[in-house]
N, CA and C atoms of all chains as a GROMACS GRO file, in nm:
protein
  597
    1MET      N    1   1.145  -1.396   2.581
    1MET     CA    2   1.050  -1.470   2.497
    1MET      C    3   0.982  -1.576   2.583
    2THR      N    4   0.851  -1.573   2.577
    2THR     CA    5   0.778  -1.676   2.653
    2THR      C    6   0.713  -1.770   2.553
    3SER      N    7   0.759  -1.896   2.555
    3SER     CA    8   0.704  -1.991   2.459
    3SER      C    9   0.558  -2.022   2.490
    4GLU      N   10   0.516  -1.992   2.614
    4GLU     CA   11   0.375  -2.020   2.644
    4GLU      C   12   0.281  -1.922   2.576
    5SER      N   13   0.334  -1.810   2.526
    5SER     CA   14   0.246  -1.717   2.456
    5SER      C   15   0.231  -1.755   2.309
    6ALA      N   16   0.308  -1.853   2.265
    6ALA     CA   17   0.296  -1.899   2.127
    6ALA      C   18   0.179  -1.994   2.115
    7ARG      N   19   0.106  -1.978   2.004
    7ARG     CA   20  -0.016  -2.056   1.985
    7ARG      C   21   0.013  -2.201   1.945
    8PHE      N   22   0.123  -2.224   1.873
    8PHE     CA   23   0.150  -2.356   1.816
    8PHE      C   24   0.276  -2.419   1.874
    9SER      N   25   0.281  -2.551   1.867
    9SER     CA   26   0.397  -2.626   1.914
    9SER      C   27   0.447  -2.717   1.803
   10PRO      N   28   0.574  -2.763   1.813
   10PRO     CA   29   0.624  -2.858   1.714
   10PRO      C   30   0.531  -2.979   1.703
   11GLY      N   31   0.505  -3.020   1.580
   11GLY     CA   32   0.415  -3.132   1.555
   11GLY      C   33   0.273  -3.088   1.520
   12ASP      N   34   0.238  -2.964   1.550
   12ASP     CA   35   0.104  -2.915   1.518
   12ASP      C   36   0.088  -2.900   1.367
   13GLN      N   37  -0.030  -2.938   1.319
   13GLN     CA   38  -0.063  -2.913   1.178
   13GLN      C   39  -0.120  -2.773   1.167
   14VAL      N   40  -0.066  -2.697   1.074
   14VAL     CA   41  -0.113  -2.559   1.055
   14VAL      C   42  -0.143  -2.534   0.908
   15ARG      N   43  -0.238  -2.443   0.886
   15ARG     CA   44  -0.268  -2.402   0.749
   15ARG      C   45  -0.232  -2.254   0.735
   16VAL      N   46  -0.176  -2.219   0.622
   16VAL     CA   47  -0.140  -2.080   0.597
   16VAL      C   48  -0.263  -2.004   0.548
   17ARG      N   49  -0.287  -1.887   0.605
   17ARG     CA   50  -0.403  -1.807   0.568
   17ARG      C   51  -0.394  -1.766   0.421
   18THR      N   52  -0.511  -1.738   0.366
   18THR     CA   53  -0.516  -1.702   0.224
   18THR      C   54  -0.546  -1.555   0.202
   19ASP      N   55  -0.533  -1.475   0.308
   19ASP     CA   56  -0.558  -1.331   0.293
   19ASP      C   57  -0.469  -1.272   0.185
   20PRO      N   58  -0.519  -1.171   0.115
   20PRO     CA   59  -0.428  -1.102   0.022
   20PRO      C   60  -0.319  -1.031   0.102
   21SER      N   61  -0.199  -1.028   0.045
   21SER     CA   62  -0.089  -0.962   0.114
   21SER      C   63  -0.100  -0.812   0.093
   22GLN      N   64  -0.108  -0.739   0.204
   22GLN     CA   65  -0.117  -0.594   0.191
   22GLN      C   66   0.013  -0.534   0.241
   23GLY      N   67   0.086  -0.472   0.152
   23GLY     CA   68   0.215  -0.416   0.190
   23GLY      C   69   0.318  -0.526   0.211
   24HIS      N   70   0.414  -0.498   0.297
   24HIS     CA   71   0.526  -0.590   0.317
   24HIS      C   72   0.484  -0.707   0.405
   25VAL      N   73   0.492  -0.827   0.349
   25VAL     CA   74   0.469  -0.948   0.428
   25VAL      C   75   0.578  -1.048   0.396
   26ARG      N   76   0.605  -1.139   0.489
   26ARG     CA   77   0.712  -1.237   0.471
   26ARG      C   78   0.658  -1.373   0.429
   27THR      N   79   0.527  -1.382   0.409
   27THR     CA   80   0.466  -1.508   0.367
   27THR      C   81   0.461  -1.515   0.216
   28PRO      N   82   0.531  -1.614   0.157
   28PRO     CA   83   0.525  -1.625   0.011
   28PRO      C   84   0.389  -1.678  -0.033
   29THR      N   85   0.343  -1.632  -0.149
   29THR     CA   86   0.210  -1.669  -0.198
   29THR      C   87   0.196  -1.820  -0.220
   30TYR      N   88   0.307  -1.885  -0.258
   30TYR     CA   89   0.293  -2.027  -0.295
   30TYR      C   90   0.262  -2.119  -0.177
   31VAL      N   91   0.269  -2.070  -0.053
   31VAL     CA   92   0.227  -2.155   0.061
   31VAL      C   93   0.090  -2.117   0.114
   32LYS      N   94   0.031  -2.013   0.061
   32LYS     CA   95  -0.100  -1.971   0.112
   32LYS      C   96  -0.203  -2.080   0.087
   33GLY      N   97  -0.282  -2.106   0.190
   33GLY     CA   98  -0.386  -2.209   0.180
   33GLY      C   99  -0.334  -2.350   0.196
   34LYS      N  100  -0.203  -2.366   0.209
   34LYS     CA  101  -0.143  -2.500   0.221
   34LYS      C  102  -0.129  -2.540   0.368
   35THR      N  103  -0.127  -2.670   0.390
   35THR     CA  104  -0.113  -2.724   0.525
   35THR      C  105   0.024  -2.784   0.545
   36GLY      N  106   0.086  -2.752   0.659
   36GLY     CA  107   0.217  -2.806   0.692
   36GLY      C  108   0.222  -2.841   0.839
   37VAL      N  109   0.341  -2.881   0.884
   37VAL     CA  110   0.360  -2.920   1.024
   37VAL      C  111   0.466  -2.831   1.087
   38VAL      N  112   0.440  -2.784   1.207
   38VAL     CA  113   0.538  -2.701   1.277
   38VAL      C  114   0.658  -2.787   1.314
   39GLU      N  115   0.777  -2.745   1.270
   39GLU     CA  116   0.903  -2.812   1.305
   39GLU      C  117   0.957  -2.756   1.434
   40LYS      N  118   0.960  -2.624   1.443
   40LYS     CA  119   1.006  -2.561   1.566
   40LYS      C  120   0.959  -2.417   1.576
   41LEU      N  121   0.965  -2.368   1.700
   41LEU     CA  122   0.939  -2.228   1.730
   41LEU      C  123   1.074  -2.160   1.751
   42TYR      N  124   1.101  -2.054   1.673
   42TYR     CA  125   1.228  -1.983   1.689
   42TYR      C  126   1.223  -1.892   1.811
   43GLY      N  127   1.106  -1.834   1.835
   43GLY     CA  128   1.091  -1.732   1.938
   43GLY      C  129   0.998  -1.625   1.883
   44SER      N  130   0.986  -1.514   1.955
   44SER     CA  131   0.899  -1.405   1.910
   44SER      C  132   0.983  -1.286   1.867
   45PHE      N  133   0.944  -1.223   1.758
   45PHE     CA  134   1.022  -1.114   1.701
   45PHE      C  135   0.928  -1.001   1.662
   46GLY      N  136   0.984  -0.882   1.648
   46GLY     CA  137   0.906  -0.768   1.604
   46GLY      C  138   0.839  -0.800   1.472
   47ASN      N  139   0.713  -0.758   1.457
   47ASN     CA  140   0.637  -0.787   1.336
   47ASN      C  141   0.694  -0.710   1.218
   48PRO      N  142   0.747  -0.780   1.116
   48PRO     CA  143   0.807  -0.710   1.002
   48PRO      C  144   0.707  -0.624   0.926
   49GLU      N  145   0.578  -0.659   0.934
   49GLU     CA  146   0.476  -0.583   0.863
   49GLU      C  147   0.460  -0.443   0.923
   50SER      N  148   0.500  -0.428   1.048
   50SER     CA  149   0.500  -0.298   1.115
   50SER      C  150   0.637  -0.231   1.104
   51LEU      N  151   0.743  -0.308   1.126
   51LEU     CA  152   0.879  -0.253   1.122
   51LEU      C  153   0.912  -0.194   0.985
   52ALA      N  154   0.856  -0.254   0.881
   52ALA     CA  155   0.885  -0.209   0.744
   52ALA      C  156   0.837  -0.067   0.718
   53TYR      N  157   0.747  -0.018   0.801
   53TYR     CA  158   0.689   0.116   0.782
   53TYR      C  159   0.722   0.209   0.898
   54GLY      N  160   0.829   0.176   0.971
   54GLY     CA  161   0.871   0.261   1.082
   54GLY      C  162   0.793   0.238   1.211
   55GLY      N  163   0.711   0.134   1.213
   55GLY     CA  164   0.634   0.103   1.333
   55GLY      C  165   0.721   0.036   1.439
   56ASP      N  166   0.662   0.013   1.556
   56ASP     CA  167   0.741  -0.044   1.665
   56ASP      C  168   0.746  -0.197   1.661
   57GLY      N  169   0.673  -0.257   1.566
   57GLY     CA  170   0.681  -0.402   1.552
   57GLY      C  171   0.604  -0.480   1.658
   58LEU      N  172   0.526  -0.409   1.739
   58LEU     CA  173   0.452  -0.476   1.846
   58LEU      C  174   0.308  -0.501   1.802
   59PRO      N  175   0.243  -0.604   1.853
   59PRO     CA  176   0.301  -0.706   1.940
   59PRO      C  177   0.396  -0.797   1.863
   60LYS      N  178   0.497  -0.846   1.935
   60LYS     CA  179   0.589  -0.940   1.872
   60LYS      C  180   0.513  -1.064   1.826
   61GLN      N  181   0.559  -1.120   1.716
   61GLN     CA  182   0.495  -1.239   1.659
   61GLN      C  183   0.583  -1.361   1.675
   62PRO      N  184   0.527  -1.470   1.729
   62PRO     CA  185   0.603  -1.595   1.726
   62PRO      C  186   0.635  -1.634   1.582
   63LEU      N  187   0.758  -1.682   1.562
   63LEU     CA  188   0.804  -1.724   1.430
   63LEU      C  189   0.832  -1.873   1.433
   64TYR      N  190   0.777  -1.944   1.334
   64TYR     CA  191   0.789  -2.090   1.328
   64TYR      C  192   0.861  -2.135   1.203
   65LEU      N  193   0.924  -2.251   1.214
   65LEU     CA  194   0.971  -2.323   1.094
   65LEU      C  195   0.862  -2.425   1.063
   66VAL      N  196   0.804  -2.415   0.946
   66VAL     CA  197   0.694  -2.504   0.907
   66VAL      C  198   0.739  -2.592   0.791
   67ARG      N  199   0.708  -2.719   0.801
   67ARG     CA  200   0.747  -2.818   0.702
   67ARG      C  201   0.629  -2.854   0.613
   68PHE      N  202   0.650  -2.840   0.483
   68PHE     CA  203   0.547  -2.877   0.384
   68PHE      C  204   0.597  -2.994   0.301
   69GLU      N  205   0.504  -3.071   0.250
   69GLU     CA  206   0.538  -3.172   0.150
   69GLU      C  207   0.540  -3.102   0.015
   70GLN      N  208   0.650  -3.119  -0.058
   70GLN     CA  209   0.660  -3.055  -0.191
   70GLN      C  210   0.542  -3.095  -0.279
   71LYS      N  211   0.501  -3.220  -0.270
   71LYS     CA  212   0.392  -3.265  -0.357
   71LYS      C  213   0.260  -3.193  -0.325
   72ASP      N  214   0.250  -3.135  -0.206
   72ASP     CA  215   0.129  -3.060  -0.171
   72ASP      C  216   0.135  -2.916  -0.225
   73LEU      N  217   0.256  -2.870  -0.257
   73LEU     CA  218   0.271  -2.731  -0.298
   73LEU      C  219   0.262  -2.712  -0.448
   74TRP      N  220   0.309  -2.810  -0.521
   74TRP     CA  221   0.321  -2.791  -0.666
   74TRP      C  222   0.239  -2.894  -0.742
   75PRO      N  223   0.154  -2.846  -0.834
   75PRO     CA  224   0.079  -2.942  -0.916
   75PRO      C  225   0.175  -3.024  -1.001
   76ASP      N  226   0.146  -3.149  -1.026
   76ASP     CA  227   0.230  -3.236  -1.110
   76ASP      C  228   0.372  -3.248  -1.058
   77TYR      N  229   0.391  -3.246  -0.927
   77TYR     CA  230   0.527  -3.261  -0.873
   77TYR      C  231   0.577  -3.401  -0.905
   78ARG      N  232   0.692  -3.409  -0.974
   78ARG     CA  233   0.737  -3.540  -1.025
   78ARG      C  234   0.858  -3.596  -0.951
   79ALA      N  235   0.919  -3.516  -0.866
   79ALA     CA  236   1.038  -3.564  -0.795
   79ALA      C  237   0.993  -3.649  -0.676
   80PRO      N  238   1.090  -3.705  -0.599
   80PRO     CA  239   1.052  -3.795  -0.490
   80PRO      C  240   0.943  -3.740  -0.398
   81SER      N  241   0.847  -3.826  -0.367
   81SER     CA  242   0.731  -3.778  -0.291
   81SER      C  243   0.764  -3.750  -0.146
   82ARG      N  244   0.887  -3.784  -0.100
   82ARG     CA  245   0.920  -3.752   0.038
   82ARG      C  246   0.984  -3.613   0.051
   83ASP      N  247   1.001  -3.543  -0.061
   83ASP     CA  248   1.065  -3.411  -0.057
   83ASP      C  249   0.986  -3.313   0.028
   84LYS      N  250   1.058  -3.234   0.104
   84LYS     CA  251   0.997  -3.135   0.194
   84LYS      C  252   1.043  -2.996   0.157
   85LEU      N  253   0.965  -2.899   0.199
   85LEU     CA  254   1.006  -2.760   0.189
   85LEU      C  255   0.986  -2.698   0.326
   86LEU      N  256   1.088  -2.628   0.376
   86LEU     CA  257   1.082  -2.567   0.508
   86LEU      C  258   1.074  -2.417   0.493
   87VAL      N  259   0.976  -2.357   0.555
   87VAL     CA  260   0.952  -2.214   0.540
   87VAL      C  261   0.935  -2.149   0.678
   88ASP      N  262   0.999  -2.034   0.696
   88ASP     CA  263   0.979  -1.958   0.820
   88ASP      C  264   0.851  -1.876   0.806
   89LEU      N  265   0.760  -1.893   0.901
   89LEU     CA  266   0.631  -1.823   0.893
   89LEU      C  267   0.593  -1.764   1.028
   90TYR      N  268   0.541  -1.643   1.023
   90TYR     CA  269   0.496  -1.576   1.145
   90TYR      C  270   0.356  -1.624   1.184
   91GLU      N  271   0.330  -1.624   1.313
   91GLU     CA  272   0.206  -1.678   1.368
   91GLU      C  273   0.080  -1.614   1.312
   92ASN      N  274   0.086  -1.484   1.282
   92ASN     CA  275  -0.035  -1.417   1.233
   92ASN      C  276  -0.081  -1.469   1.097
   93TRP      N  277   0.004  -1.550   1.032
   93TRP     CA  278  -0.035  -1.607   0.903
   93TRP      C  279  -0.078  -1.754   0.915
   94LEU      N  280  -0.081  -1.805   1.037
   94LEU     CA  281  -0.111  -1.947   1.055
   94LEU      C  282  -0.241  -1.967   1.132
   95GLU      N  283  -0.312  -2.072   1.096
   95GLU     CA  284  -0.428  -2.113   1.174
   95GLU      C  285  -0.422  -2.265   1.190
   96PRO      N  286  -0.494  -2.317   1.290
   96PRO     CA  287  -0.489  -2.462   1.307
   96PRO      C  288  -0.551  -2.530   1.186
   97ALA      N  289  -0.493  -2.641   1.143
   97ALA     CA  290  -0.551  -2.718   1.033
   97ALA      C  291  -0.642  -2.823   1.095
   98THR      N  292  -0.763  -2.834   1.045
   98THR     CA  293  -0.850  -2.937   1.102
   98THR      C  294  -0.887  -3.035   0.993
   99MET      N  295  -0.319  -0.952  -0.617
   99MET     CA  296  -0.219  -0.969  -0.724
   99MET      C  297  -0.082  -0.990  -0.663
  100GLN      N  298  -0.012  -1.089  -0.714
  100GLN     CA  299   0.115  -1.126  -0.655
  100GLN      C  300   0.221  -1.023  -0.688
  101SER      N  301   0.296  -0.982  -0.585
  101SER     CA  302   0.398  -0.881  -0.605
  101SER      C  303   0.516  -0.937  -0.684
  102VAL      N  304   0.587  -0.850  -0.754
  102VAL     CA  305   0.696  -0.892  -0.842
  102VAL      C  306   0.807  -0.966  -0.768
  103HIS      N  307   0.828  -0.934  -0.642
  103HIS     CA  308   0.938  -0.994  -0.567
  103HIS      C  309   0.903  -1.135  -0.519
  104ASP      N  310   0.776  -1.168  -0.520
  104ASP     CA  311   0.722  -1.293  -0.464
  104ASP      C  312   0.734  -1.400  -0.572
  105ARG      N  313   0.856  -1.456  -0.585
  105ARG     CA  314   0.894  -1.530  -0.705
  105ARG      C  315   0.853  -1.676  -0.706
  106GLY      N  316   0.843  -1.737  -0.591
  106GLY     CA  317   0.829  -1.882  -0.586
  106GLY      C  318   0.711  -1.932  -0.666
  107GLY      N  319   0.733  -2.036  -0.743
  107GLY     CA  320   0.626  -2.104  -0.813
  107GLY      C  321   0.589  -2.045  -0.947
  108ARG      N  322   0.663  -1.945  -0.993
  108ARG     CA  323   0.630  -1.890  -1.126
  108ARG      C  324   0.689  -1.982  -1.231
  109PRO      N  325   0.605  -2.031  -1.322
  109PRO     CA  326   0.656  -2.128  -1.419
  109PRO      C  327   0.764  -2.067  -1.507
  110ASP      N  328   0.868  -2.141  -1.525
  110ASP     CA  329   0.980  -2.093  -1.605
  110ASP      C  330   1.059  -2.215  -1.650
  111ASP      N  331   1.080  -2.229  -1.782
  111ASP     CA  332   1.153  -2.344  -1.834
  111ASP      C  333   1.303  -2.319  -1.840
  112ARG      N  334   1.345  -2.196  -1.812
  112ARG     CA  335   1.488  -2.167  -1.825
  112ARG      C  336   1.567  -2.236  -1.715
  113PRO      N  337   1.687  -2.286  -1.748
  113PRO     CA  338   1.772  -2.340  -1.640
  113PRO      C  339   1.816  -2.229  -1.546
  114ILE      N  340   1.842  -2.266  -1.423
  114ILE     CA  341   1.886  -2.168  -1.324
  114ILE      C  342   2.025  -2.117  -1.361
  115ASP      N  343   2.042  -1.987  -1.360
  115ASP     CA  344   2.172  -1.927  -1.390
  115ASP      C  345   2.260  -1.938  -1.265
  116ARG      N  346   2.360  -2.023  -1.273
  116ARG     CA  347   2.447  -2.046  -1.157
  116ARG      C  348   2.580  -1.973  -1.167
  117THR      N  349   2.592  -1.881  -1.263
  117THR     CA  350   2.721  -1.813  -1.278
  117THR      C  351   2.746  -1.724  -1.157
  118GLU      N  352   2.869  -1.732  -1.107
  118GLU     CA  353   2.910  -1.645  -0.997
  118GLU      C  354   2.960  -1.514  -1.057
  119HIS      N  355   2.953  -1.408  -0.982
  119HIS     CA  356   3.022  -1.290  -1.028
  119HIS      C  357   3.083  -1.217  -0.908
  120GLU      N  358   3.201  -1.167  -0.932
  120GLU     CA  359   3.271  -1.090  -0.832
  120GLU      C  360   3.195  -0.958  -0.814
  121LEU      N  361   3.173  -0.917  -0.692
  121LEU     CA  362   3.102  -0.791  -0.669
  121LEU      C  363   3.191  -0.674  -0.706
  122SER      N  364   3.130  -0.575  -0.768
  122SER     CA  365   3.205  -0.455  -0.804
  122SER      C  366   3.221  -0.368  -0.678
  123ILE      N  367   3.308  -0.269  -0.689
  123ILE     CA  368   3.332  -0.179  -0.575
  123ILE      C  369   3.204  -0.110  -0.532
  124TRP      N  370   3.126  -0.062  -0.629
  124TRP     CA  371   3.005   0.012  -0.590
  124TRP      C  372   2.906  -0.079  -0.521
  125GLU      N  373   2.906  -0.210  -0.559
  125GLU     CA  374   2.816  -0.304  -0.493
  125GLU      C  375   2.859  -0.328  -0.349
  126LYS      N  376   2.990  -0.341  -0.330
  126LYS     CA  377   3.041  -0.360  -0.194
  126LYS      C  378   3.014  -0.236  -0.110
  127ARG      N  379   3.027  -0.117  -0.172
  127ARG     CA  380   2.998   0.007  -0.100
  127ARG      C  381   2.851   0.016  -0.063
  128THR      N  382   2.765  -0.031  -0.152
  128THR     CA  383   2.621  -0.030  -0.124
  128THR      C  384   2.590  -0.118  -0.004
  129ASP      N  385   2.652  -0.235  -0.002
  129ASP     CA  386   2.633  -0.327   0.110
  129ASP      C  387   2.680  -0.261   0.240
  130ALA      N  388   2.798  -0.198   0.234
  130ALA     CA  389   2.854  -0.130   0.352
  130ALA      C  390   2.766  -0.014   0.395
  131LEU      N  391   2.713   0.059   0.297
  131LEU     CA  392   2.626   0.173   0.326
  131LEU      C  393   2.501   0.129   0.402
  132VAL      N  394   2.441   0.020   0.356
  132VAL     CA  395   2.321  -0.031   0.422
  132VAL      C  396   2.352  -0.073   0.566
  133ALA      N  397   2.468  -0.139   0.583
  133ALA     CA  398   2.508  -0.180   0.719
  133ALA      C  399   2.526  -0.057   0.808
  134LEU      N  400   2.592   0.045   0.753
  134LEU     CA  401   2.618   0.168   0.828
  134LEU      C  402   2.489   0.241   0.863
  135LEU      N  403   2.400   0.253   0.765
  135LEU     CA  404   2.272   0.320   0.789
  135LEU      C  405   2.191   0.244   0.895
  136GLY      N  406   2.199   0.113   0.891
  136GLY     CA  407   2.132   0.031   0.991
  136GLY      C  408   2.189   0.055   1.130
  137ALA      N  409   2.323   0.059   1.137
  137ALA     CA  410   2.390   0.080   1.265
  137ALA      C  411   2.357   0.218   1.322
  138ARG      N  412   2.333   0.315   1.235
  138ARG     CA  413   2.300   0.451   1.277
  138ARG      C  414   2.151   0.469   1.303
  139GLY      N  415   2.073   0.362   1.282
  139GLY     CA  416   1.928   0.371   1.307
  139GLY      C  417   1.853   0.447   1.200
  140LEU      N  418   1.912   0.461   1.081
  140LEU     CA  419   1.846   0.537   0.974
  140LEU      C  420   1.767   0.449   0.880
  141LEU      N  421   1.784   0.319   0.892
  141LEU     CA  422   1.722   0.227   0.797
  141LEU      C  423   1.717   0.090   0.864
  142ARG      N  424   1.606   0.019   0.844
  142ARG     CA  425   1.596  -0.118   0.895
  142ARG      C  426   1.590  -0.215   0.779
  143THR      N  427   1.630  -0.338   0.803
  143THR     CA  428   1.622  -0.443   0.701
  143THR      C  429   1.479  -0.453   0.645
  144ASP      N  430   1.380  -0.447   0.735
  144ASP     CA  431   1.241  -0.459   0.692
  144ASP      C  432   1.202  -0.344   0.599
  145GLU      N  433   1.254  -0.224   0.630
  145GLU     CA  434   1.224  -0.108   0.546
  145GLU      C  435   1.290  -0.122   0.409
  146LEU      N  436   1.414  -0.171   0.410
  146LEU     CA  437   1.485  -0.192   0.283
  146LEU      C  438   1.406  -0.289   0.196
  147ARG      N  439   1.364  -0.400   0.256
  147ARG     CA  440   1.285  -0.499   0.181
  147ARG      C  441   1.158  -0.436   0.126
  148ARG      N  442   1.088  -0.360   0.209
  148ARG     CA  443   0.962  -0.297   0.168
  148ARG      C  444   0.986  -0.201   0.053
  149ALA      N  445   1.093  -0.125   0.061
  149ALA     CA  446   1.123  -0.028  -0.044
  149ALA      C  447   1.161  -0.100  -0.174
  150ILE      N  448   1.235  -0.208  -0.164
  150ILE     CA  449   1.268  -0.288  -0.283
  150ILE      C  450   1.140  -0.343  -0.347
  151GLU      N  451   1.054  -0.398  -0.263
  151GLU     CA  452   0.929  -0.458  -0.313
  151GLU      C  453   0.837  -0.357  -0.378
  152SER      N  454   0.856  -0.229  -0.343
  152SER     CA  455   0.768  -0.125  -0.397
  152SER      C  456   0.816  -0.071  -0.531
  153ILE      N  457   0.931  -0.120  -0.577
  153ILE     CA  458   0.980  -0.075  -0.708
  153ILE      C  459   0.883  -0.124  -0.814
  154GLU      N  460   0.846  -0.036  -0.904
  154GLU     CA  461   0.751  -0.070  -1.011
  154GLU      C  462   0.801  -0.195  -1.084
  155PRO      N  463   0.712  -0.294  -1.106
  155PRO     CA  464   0.754  -0.426  -1.154
  155PRO      C  465   0.848  -0.430  -1.274
  156GLN      N  466   0.821  -0.350  -1.375
  156GLN     CA  467   0.906  -0.355  -1.493
  156GLN      C  468   1.047  -0.307  -1.460
  157ARG      N  469   1.054  -0.204  -1.376
  157ARG     CA  470   1.183  -0.152  -1.336
  157ARG      C  471   1.256  -0.254  -1.247
  158TYR      N  472   1.181  -0.314  -1.155
  158TYR     CA  473   1.235  -0.417  -1.066
  158TYR      C  474   1.307  -0.525  -1.146
  159GLU      N  475   1.240  -0.571  -1.252
  159GLU     CA  476   1.295  -0.679  -1.335
  159GLU      C  477   1.422  -0.636  -1.409
  160SER      N  478   1.434  -0.508  -1.437
  160SER     CA  479   1.548  -0.459  -1.515
  160SER      C  480   1.670  -0.428  -1.428
  161LEU      N  481   1.652  -0.424  -1.296
  161LEU     CA  482   1.762  -0.387  -1.206
  161LEU      C  483   1.831  -0.510  -1.152
  162SER      N  484   1.961  -0.498  -1.127
  162SER     CA  485   2.035  -0.607  -1.064
  162SER      C  486   2.011  -0.600  -0.913
  163TYR      N  487   2.059  -0.699  -0.842
  163TYR     CA  488   2.037  -0.710  -0.698
  163TYR      C  489   2.076  -0.584  -0.623
  164TYR      N  490   2.200  -0.537  -0.639
  164TYR     CA  491   2.245  -0.419  -0.565
  164TYR      C  492   2.191  -0.289  -0.623
  165GLU      N  493   2.152  -0.293  -0.750
  165GLU     CA  494   2.083  -0.176  -0.806
  165GLU      C  495   1.950  -0.158  -0.733
  166ARG      N  496   1.882  -0.268  -0.703
  166ARG     CA  497   1.757  -0.257  -0.629
  166ARG      C  498   1.783  -0.204  -0.488
  167TRP      N  499   1.895  -0.247  -0.428
  167TRP     CA  500   1.930  -0.198  -0.295
  167TRP      C  501   1.949  -0.047  -0.297
  168ILE      N  502   2.029   0.002  -0.392
  168ILE     CA  503   2.063   0.145  -0.388
  168ILE      C  504   1.941   0.230  -0.424
  169VAL      N  505   1.855   0.180  -0.512
  169VAL     CA  506   1.729   0.250  -0.542
  169VAL      C  507   1.644   0.259  -0.415
  170ALA      N  508   1.638   0.149  -0.341
  170ALA     CA  509   1.562   0.146  -0.216
  170ALA      C  510   1.621   0.240  -0.112
  171VAL      N  511   1.753   0.244  -0.102
  171VAL     CA  512   1.819   0.334  -0.006
  171VAL      C  513   1.782   0.478  -0.038
  172GLU      N  514   1.788   0.514  -0.168
  172GLU     CA  515   1.753   0.650  -0.207
  172GLU      C  516   1.608   0.682  -0.169
  173LYS      N  517   1.516   0.589  -0.201
  173LYS     CA  518   1.374   0.610  -0.166
  173LYS      C  519   1.358   0.635  -0.016
  174LEU      N  520   1.428   0.554   0.064
  174LEU     CA  521   1.411   0.563   0.210
  174LEU      C  522   1.473   0.691   0.265
  175MET      N  523   1.590   0.731   0.213
  175MET     CA  524   1.654   0.852   0.264
  175MET      C  525   1.569   0.975   0.232
  176VAL      N  526   1.504   0.975   0.117
  176VAL     CA  527   1.415   1.085   0.080
  176VAL      C  528   1.288   1.078   0.166
  177GLU      N  529   1.233   0.960   0.179
  177GLU     CA  530   1.111   0.940   0.260
  177GLU      C  531   1.132   0.988   0.403
  178LYS      N  532   1.251   0.961   0.458
  178LYS     CA  533   1.277   0.996   0.597
  178LYS      C  534   1.330   1.138   0.612
  179GLY      N  535   1.345   1.209   0.500
  179GLY     CA  536   1.391   1.347   0.509
  179GLY      C  537   1.540   1.362   0.538
  180VAL      N  538   1.616   1.254   0.520
  180VAL     CA  539   1.761   1.262   0.542
  180VAL      C  540   1.826   1.339   0.428
  181LEU      N  541   1.779   1.312   0.306
  181LEU     CA  542   1.826   1.381   0.186
  181LEU      C  543   1.706   1.417   0.102
  182THR      N  544   1.722   1.515   0.014
  182THR     CA  545   1.616   1.543  -0.083
  182THR      C  546   1.658   1.485  -0.218
  183SER      N  547   1.561   1.455  -0.303
  183SER     CA  548   1.591   1.408  -0.438
  183SER      C  549   1.677   1.509  -0.511
  184ALA      N  550   1.647   1.637  -0.492
  184ALA     CA  551   1.721   1.745  -0.559
  184ALA      C  552   1.868   1.742  -0.518
  185ALA      N  553   1.894   1.723  -0.388
  185ALA     CA  554   2.032   1.720  -0.338
  185ALA      C  555   2.106   1.599  -0.396
  186ILE      N  556   2.037   1.485  -0.404
  186ILE     CA  557   2.098   1.363  -0.458
  186ILE      C  558   2.132   1.384  -0.605
  187ASP      N  559   2.036   1.438  -0.680
  187ASP     CA  560   2.057   1.460  -0.823
  187ASP      C  561   2.172   1.558  -0.847
  188ARG      N  562   2.177   1.662  -0.763
  188ARG     CA  563   2.282   1.763  -0.777
  188ARG      C  564   2.419   1.698  -0.755
  189LYS      N  565   2.432   1.619  -0.651
  189LYS     CA  566   2.558   1.552  -0.619
  189LYS      C  567   2.596   1.454  -0.728
  190ALA      N  568   2.498   1.380  -0.778
  190ALA     CA  569   2.526   1.283  -0.884
  190ALA      C  570   2.577   1.354  -1.008
  191ALA      N  571   2.518   1.468  -1.042
  191ALA     CA  572   2.560   1.547  -1.159
  191ALA      C  573   2.702   1.601  -1.138
  192GLU      N  574   2.730   1.645  -1.017
  192GLU     CA  575   2.862   1.696  -0.981
  192GLU      C  576   2.969   1.588  -0.998
  193LEU      N  577   2.939   1.467  -0.947
  193LEU     CA  578   3.033   1.356  -0.955
  193LEU      C  579   3.054   1.313  -1.100
  194ALA      N  580   2.947   1.314  -1.178
  194ALA     CA  581   2.956   1.277  -1.319
  194ALA      C  582   3.043   1.376  -1.394
  195ALA      N  583   3.028   1.505  -1.362
  195ALA     CA  584   3.108   1.611  -1.426
  195ALA      C  585   3.256   1.594  -1.388
  196GLN      N  586   3.283   1.563  -1.263
  196GLN     CA  587   3.422   1.541  -1.216
  196GLN      C  588   3.484   1.424  -1.291
  197ARG      N  589   3.408   1.315  -1.307
  197ARG     CA  590   3.462   1.197  -1.375
  197ARG      C  591   3.488   1.224  -1.522
  198ALA      N  592   3.407   1.316  -1.579
  198ALA     CA  593   3.420   1.347  -1.722
  198ALA      C  594   3.545   1.429  -1.751
  199ARG      N  595   3.598   1.498  -1.648
  199ARG     CA  596   3.715   1.583  -1.674
  199ARG      C  597   3.839   1.501  -1.700
   0.00000   0.00000   0.00000
């Protein structure tokens, strides 16, 4: 695994793409279009969207732990505003947040 | 359209069901079967997930966790040509007849 091939680093702000999910994807709908911060890079793994259909999973996708603010994810969130949600997301679903 | 398995954020006023349940023998066997099929290269975790997610929504909702697993295993074994639906049905009927005796 070469971390230099990963597009994002811890601390980067990223937005989850809003593409419709076609077939097997690991990105839950409730984070689509939301902005979070990269906590860490796990490494690169075979793409589940290919592996799920007998494909070779290449090219491998960097996988990140992304931190969201709960209040950004849910309308009328009433619990403590410092609450976070951590989600594992593959790089092909992330873009830089500007 | 959001897939049936993509649960997060669906409004629901019901309290979370926290009851534990001991797994039945067939559930433990299903778990073991999936591990074995994986070790033999006949099935991948990603394929199992995909097959579970492809279960028609109303049926998906009516099945328990391991029922979804075994339905997915059957779909994949037929898809990959390891078994035919006819062979599975025949064996299931045979086992049912044996149990009835």
